[in-house]
ZASE-677861 format. One record per atom (N, C-alpha, C, O, CB): residue in three letters; x, y, z. Coordinates in steps of 0.02 Angstrom, whole numbers, plus 50000, padded with zeros to 5 digits. Glycine has a CB too. Example, Ala and Ser with C-alpha at 12.3 -4.5 7.8 and 13.67 -1.06 7.14 Angstrom:
2
ALA506604971650390;ALA506154977550390;ALA506604983550390;ALA507124983450423;ALA505654977650452;SER506424988850354;SER506844994750357;SER506455000250394;SER506705005750402;SER507044997050286;
END
This chain:
71
MET547845562655831;MET547625556455863;MET546925554855837;MET546515559355827;MET547625557155941;THR546795548455826;THR546145546355802;THR545645546055860;THR545825546755918;THR546195539555768;GLU545025545155843;GLU544495544755894;GLU544625538755940;GLU544835533455918;GLU543795544055860;VAL544505539856004;VAL544625534456053;VAL543955531756078;VAL543445535056073;VAL545045537056112;ALA543975525656105;ALA543375522256126;ALA543215523256200;ALA542765520056226;ALA543425514956111;TRP543565527556234;TRP543435528756305;TRP543395536156318;TRP543585540256276;TRP543975525556348;ARG543145538056376;ARG543045545056393;ARG543535547656445;ARG543655553656449;ARG542345546156417;THR543815543156485;THR544265545156538;THR544885540756537;THR544845534756525;THR543905544756607;ALA545465543856551;ALA546095540156554;ALA546495542356615;ALA546515548256631;ALA546515541156489;LEU546795537556649;LEU547255538956704;LEU547955538356675;LEU548155533156650;LEU547135533956764;VAL548335543856679;VAL549015543956652;VAL549495545156709;VAL549485550356741;VAL549095549456597;THR549925540156721;THR550435540956773;THR551075543556742;THR551195542756682;THR550575534156809;GLY551475546856782;GLY552085549956756;GLY551935555656709;GLY552315556956662;GLY552515544656720;ALA551375559056721;ALA551125564156674;ALA551485570856679;ALA551315575456642;ALA550395565156687;SER551975571556723;SER552305577956729;SER552875578956679;SER553135584456672;SER552585578756799;SER553075573656644;SER553615574356595;SER553635568256549;SER553315563256562;SER554295575356630;GLY554025568856497;GLY554165563256452;GLY553555560356418;GLY553095563956398;GLY554505557856489;ILE553555553656412;ILE553015550156377;ILE552345551256411;ILE551845552056377;ILE553175542756373;GLY552335551256478;GLY551715552256514;GLY551405559056498;GLY550805559556486;GLY551825551756588;GLU551815564256496;GLU551565570956479;GLU551305571056408;GLU550775573856394;GLU552125576256489;ALA551675568056362;ALA551455567956292;ALA550795564256284;ALA550355566456246;ALA551995564556248;MET550715558756319;MET550085555056315;MET549505559056344;MET548965559256316;MET550145548356353;ALA549625562356401;ALA549105566456431;ALA548885572056384;ALA548295573356376;ALA549345569456498;ARG549375575256351;ARG549215580656303;ARG548805578056244;ARG548305581056225;ARG549855583956278;GLN549025572456216;GLN548675569656158;GLN547965567456176;GLN547495568856139;GLN549065563756129;LEU547895564156232;LEU547235561856252;LEU546765567756266;LEU546185567756244;LEU547285557556314;ALA547005572856302;ALA546595578756317;ALA546395582256253;ALA545835584656246;ALA546965583556364;SER546865582656206;SER546715585956141;SER546195582156101;SER545845585056060;SER547365586656100;ALA546145575556113;ALA545655571356078;ALA544985571356113;ALA544525567856091;ALA545915564256072;GLY544925575056168;GLY544285575556203;GLY544195570556260;GLY543655569856287;GLY543735574556155;VAL544735567056278;VAL544705562256333;VAL544845566056398;VAL545315570056401;VAL545215556456323;GLN544435564856449;GLN544565567656515;GLN545165564056544;GLN545155557856550;GLN543925567056562;VAL545685567756564;VAL546305564756588;VAL546385566056663;VAL546295571656687;VAL546905567556550;ILE546545560756700;ILE546755561356769;ILE547515560556767;ILE547765555056757;ILE546405555956817;ALA547865566056778;ALA548595566156772;ALA548915565056840;ALA548805569056887;ALA548835572856741;VAL549305559756846;VAL549615557956910;VAL550375558556905;VAL550675556056857;VAL549415550756930;ALA550675561856954;ALA551405562356960;ALA551565565557027;ALA551125568057061;ALA551715566456900;ARG552195565457045;ARG552405568457109;ARG552445576057105;ARG552325579357155;ARG553065565657131;ARG552615578857048;ARG552745585957041;ARG552115589957025;ARG551925590556967;ARG553265587156986;GLU551805592557077;GLU551175596257067;GLU551275602357022;GLU550835603856982;GLU550895598457135;ASP551835605857029;ASP551955611756988;ASP551955610056913;ASP551685613756873;ASP552615615057007;ARG552255604556896;ARG552265602456825;ARG551585600156801;ARG551385601356744;ARG552775596856815;LEU551215596756845;LEU550535594656827;LEU550085600756816;LEU549705600956768;LEU550235590056881;GLN550145605656860;GLN549745611756852;GLN549925615456788;GLN549495618156754;GLN549845616456913;SER550575615556772;SER550795618756710;SER550495615156649;SER550265618456602;SER551565618756706;LEU550505608556650;LEU550205604656596;LEU549465606256589;LEU549225607656534;LEU550315597156608;ALA549105606156645;ALA548385607456644;ALA548235614456618;ALA547735615456583;ALA548095606556714;SER548655619256634;SER548535626156612;SER548615627056537;SER548355631856508;SER548995630856649;ARG548975622556505;ARG549095622956433;ARG548585619056392;ARG548605619256330;ARG549785620556417;MET548135615556425;MET547645611456391;MET546945614556397;MET546845619156437;MET547645604256419;PRO546465612156357;PRO545785614856362;PRO545535614456435;PRO545635609456469;PRO545305611056316;ARG545225619856456;ARG544985620356526;ARG544565614356545;ARG544095612556510;ARG544585626856535;GLY544735611356601;GLY544355605756628;GLY544525598956596;GLY544225593956615;GLY543645607056619;SER544995598756550;SER545155592356517;SER545625588056557;SER545675582056546;SER545445593656448;ILE545995591156604;ILE546475587456644;ILE546355588656718;ILE546345594456741;ILE547205589456626;GLU546255583256755;GLU546215583556828;GLU546905581656856;GLU547175576456838;GLU545645578756856;VAL547165585856898;VAL547835584956926;VAL547795581056991;VAL547395582657036;VAL548175591856938;LEU548205575856996;LEU548235571857057;LEU548975570757077;LEU549285565957055;LEU547865564857047;PRO549245575457117;PRO549945574857136;PRO550045569857193;PRO549905571357251;PRO550215581757157;VAL550295563957176;VAL550425558757226;VAL551065555057207;VAL551275555057149;VAL549825553857232;ASP551355551857256;ASP551945547557246;ASP551705540357246;ASP551505537757299;ASP552495548857300;LEU551725537157189;LEU551465530257184;LEU551935525057214;LEU551775519157214;LEU551335528657113;THR552515527157238;THR552955522457273;THR552765521957347;THR553055517857383;THR553685524657266;LYS552285525957368;LYS552055525957438;LYS551365522957442;LYS550955523957398;LYS552055533257467;LYS551225519257496;LYS550565516157505;LYS550015521357505;LYS549475520157477;LYS550545512257570;LYS550135527057536;LYS549625532357539;LYS549455534857468;LYS548875535957452;LYS549865538257583;GLY549965535657427;GLY549865537757358;GLY549455532757319;GLY548995534557282;GLY550525538957323;LEU549625526457326;LEU549245521157292;LEU548515521157314;LEU548065520257274;LEU549555514457305;ALA548405521957379;ALA547725522057405;ALA547315527857377;ALA546725527057364;ALA547725522357481;LEU547625533657368;LEU547275539457341;LEU547075538257268;LEU546525540357247;LEU547725545657346;VAL547495535157231;VAL547345533857161;VAL546825528357156;VAL546625526557101;VAL547975531857122;
END
């Protein structure tokens, strides 16, 4: 990945698929990632495989008002 113009990214759906791939690429490029998804176990697994402190895990359900408010 090339150099990016921002320091922090919010990635939804980060526990699998395209969201997970984007979170990995951004964290590897030095971007601080806030990873959002319902599955905390998968988010924690993702964070454990990346450079320490590069991914902040936020397990919420964005289909719920409470989840949206937290984000």
